[in-house]
N, C-alpha and C positions, 0 to 999 in steps of 0.2 A: 521794678520793685519785686522782691520776693522770688527771685530766680537767677540762674546764671546769666550774665550778660553774654550776648551772642559770641563775641570773640574769646570768651572764657570757657566755652563748651569744649569738651575733650576732643571731639572729632574735628572741630574747626582749628583748634590748636595743633592737632596732629597734621592736618593738611598744610597749615602755614609753616610748620616745622620742616616739612618736605621742601617747600619753596625756599625757606631760609638756608637750609643746608645746600641745596642745589645752586643757590646764588653764591654761597660762601662755604666750601667744603671744610674749612678750618673751624666751623661752628660745631664744636664737639657736643654742646648742650643739645642742639637739635638732632645731631646724629644719634646720641644716646636715646632720644625720644622715639625715633622712627625705625631704628635698626631691627626691632622685633615688633613693629606695629604696622600691619597686622602680624599675628603670630607667625614666625618663620622658623621656630626651633632654635633661635639664638638666645639662650638664657643668660641669667646674670653671671653665672660662672664663666661662660665663654667671653662675655663682655669684660669681666675682670682680667682675664688672660690678655685680651687685646690691650687694655689700659696699661697693664704692667709692661707689656712689650713696647708700647709707645713711649713710656717713661724711660725705659732702659736704653732705647735707641735715640731718644731725643727727637722723636717725630710726632706728627699729629695722630689722633685716633683714626682719622680717615686713611692716612697713609698706612697705618698698621692693618686696617681692614683690607686694604688693597694687597697687602703682603701676608694674608691670612695663612698661607701654606708654610710660612717661615716661623709662625708664632709657636713657641714651646707650649706643651701641655694641652693644646687644642686637639680635640678628637677629630678624626677624619671627617665625620659627619658635620661637625660644627664648622670646620675649615671650609668644607664645600659650600655650606649654606651662606657663610659670610662672603665667600668669593662670588656666589651668585648674586647676592645683594649688591656687592661692589660693581659688578658688571651692569646690573639694572640701573644703578645711579649714574654710572658713566654714560650709558646710553641716553638716559633722560637729560643729562647735562648737555649733551651734544644737540639735543632737540630744542633747548630753551630759546635760542636765537632764531630758530626757523619757524616757530609757531607763534600765533597770537597768544596773549595772556590767557583768555578763557580756554583755548584749545590745549595749551600746555597744562593748565590746572587739571583739566579733564583727563589728559594723558597720564599725569602723575597718579591720580586717584585710581585709574583703571589698571595701569601697568604694575603699580605697587601691590595690587590685589586688595586694596582697601575697600573699594565698592563691592567686590565679590564677597569679601568676608562679611560685610554688613548684610548683603542679600541672603547669604546662607543662614545667618542667624534667624531671619524670618520672625521677628518679634515686633510688637508695637513700638518698643523703645528704639529698636534698630531702624524701623521705618522713619521715626522722628529724626534720627541722626542722619539718615540719607537725605531727608528734606532739608536739614540744616546745611549739608554740603552742597545741595542744589542752590540754596540761597547764597552761599559763598560764591558759587559760580556766577549767579546773577549779579552779585556785587562786582565781580571781576569784569563781567560784560559791560555793566554800566560805567565802570571806571575806564575801560578801554574806549568806549564810545565818547566819553567826555575828554579823554586825553589820548588822542591818536599818536601812535608811536611809542607810548609809554609801555614799560615791561614789568617784569617781576619786581625789580628793585623799587620802582616808583610805587607799585601797588602795595608792597610791604610797608613803605614809609607812610602811605595813606592809612593803612590799617592801624598802624601804631598810633596815629593821631586820633582816629575814631575810637580806639580802645581807651585813650585818655579821656575823651569826651564822655565816655560811658561812666566815668567816675564822678560826674557832676553831682553836686550836693542837692538832694531832693528837697531839702528844707528851704531853699532860696527862692521860693515862689514859682518854681517851674511846674510844668504839667507832669503829673504822676502817671507813668505807664505801668500797667499791671495786667495779669491774666484774670479771667473771670473767676477762677478758683481762688485767687488771692484777694479778690474784692469782697468776698463773703464777710458780712458783718460790718463793712465800712459804708460811709455815705458821703456824697459830695454835692455841692450846689449844681454843678454842671458835669454831665457825663457824655463822652463820645464813645459809641460802640462802632468799631470799624470792621470792615470785612464782612458786611452783612450780605453774603451771597451764598446760594446753594453751592456746597463744595468747600466752603470755608466755615460758615456757621449756618446750618449744620455741616460738619466736616464730611468730606467725601467718604472717608472710611467708615463713618457711622450710618450712612444712608442705606445700608443693606440689612440693618438690624433694628427691629422695633424698640428693643431695650436701649440700644445706644442712642436712637433718635430721641427717646424720652429723656435721657440724661442730657443730651444737647439742648432740649427745650428747657429743662430745669436751669441749665447754665445761662441760657438767654434770659430767663426770668430773674436770675440773680443780678445780671447786668442792668436790666431795665429798672429794677427796684433800688439801685444804688443812687439814683438821681433824685435830689430834693426839688429842684426848680426846672431845669432844662435837660432834656435827653435828645441827643442827636444820633440817628441811626444812618450810617453811611456805607456805601459799597462802590466798587469799581465796575464799570461796564467791561473793561478789558484789564486783565491782571497778568503781569509777568510772574509766572509761577513754575518752579522746577525747570527753568530754562526755556519755557515756551510762553507765548502770548495766548491767553485763554479768555473766552467770554463766559461770564457766569451770570445766571439769572438771579434776580433779587431773592433774598432769603425767604423761604416759605414762612418763617416765623413772623416777618413783617406783615405778610399778607394775612396772617391770622389776627392781627390787631384791628378792632373795629375802626372804620375809616374816620369816624367823628373825633377820634383821639389823635389823629395824625395831621400834620401840616406838611404837605409834600412840596419839597423844593428841588427842582431838577437843575443839575449843573452839567448835564451831558453836552458835549460838543455836537453840533448838527451832523458832522460826518461820522460820529461814532454812536449815534442813536440806535438802540436795539429795535429792529422792526419785527412786528408779529409774524408768525408763520403764515404763509399764503394758504388759500383755501384748499388747494390740492393736498398740501402737506397735512393740514388739519384733518381732511377726510381720510387720508391714509392712516393717521394715528387713531382716529375714531374706529376705523375698520379693524385695526390691530387690537384695540381694547375690546371690541365686540367679539373677537374670536376666543376670548377667555371668559370663564364664569366661575363663581365660587363652587368648589367641589372638584374642579378639574385636577387631574394628575399631570404633573409636568416633570421634566428633567432639566437640571442645571449642570453646566459643564464642570463646576467645582463642587457643588454641594449634593449632587445626585438627585434622586427622586423626592418629590414633595407634593403637598396638597395646597391648592389655592384657597385662601381663607378670606380674602377681601380684595376689592378693586376700588381704586380712587383716582382722582385727578389732581395734578399740581401744575403750576406754571411751566414746569420743566417737561410736562407731558403726562400721559396715563401711567399709573403705577399699579403694581400687583404685589400683594402680600402672600408669601408662600411659607408654609410650615414644613421644614425639612427635619425628619426624625433624627434626633440626636444633636441637631445643630440649631434648633429654635426657629423662630419666625424671622424672615428677611423681607425688607421692603425694597422692591426693585423697580427701576425705570424700564418700562416695557421696550422702549425704543432701543436700548442698549444692552439689556440683560440677555446673556447667552442661554436662553431657555427654549424648550420646545414642548408641545403637548404630546402626551403619550396616547397610544391607541386606547380608545375606550374612556379617555379622560373627559 
């Protein structure tokens, strides 16, 4: 509710259009979508010349692209770029039967330049789009695991069924799925808040900024206060995220709730139970934390020099708050933060 369904997101539709075209080069709709996505300098004028040539010769748009050097009115630059695109697609087409579905999807996104273009944009929105593409790859991996031997065609058929299920009527007594932002002002008898892990809520990208952490805490409060009768806070011990299996500690926001208000129900399998750090590891982290104090000057690989303003502990380990001039305060996990003390700090 209140947002684009996963398979309606632009980056997901772009990725699927590549697969559809490579499966069926006569799919001119998909070809029009991807020929200049990401930007390759093949504008609408060049595409119009291709289409006119295809109609005059009675051939497909793809065949016209393969004969770009014969197309009248195309500039030398446009002809070269279209020919390069055609060679790229022909190369990928030859790989389709040699690779597994997840490998092929990754190859398409990499060789097309799509992932590189997103990375160059270097914005919060682009990062979100990259994460959506990783989740599409996760879907391909899960599909391949459940359907050995299935390829691009079977995956696209499955996606089309899932997309239709996305249109299910919310008013027919089904569970309503929504973001925390869209839940503001609403109330329900029973609420499930899922993904209650450090790195999901609070989000990993927000854990380096005090301001962002406070916004994450406010969102958590919004979710908690949507429940009239029952509130379930759930998290995964292991999560398949961005193509990797990761273990995430319980969200620090749950640990902030007074224990008398919680009924803890564990459903962890014995072989996946998270074990506490051993004593040697705990001592190492304690010594690491003791090596810093408020007022120390430190250097961070990305944010430069800063001043330590606070030290704290979380279940994830000792944390340090550093004020970086011009960049604000950042909350860092000492175990992983690329920081070092400066002489005299």
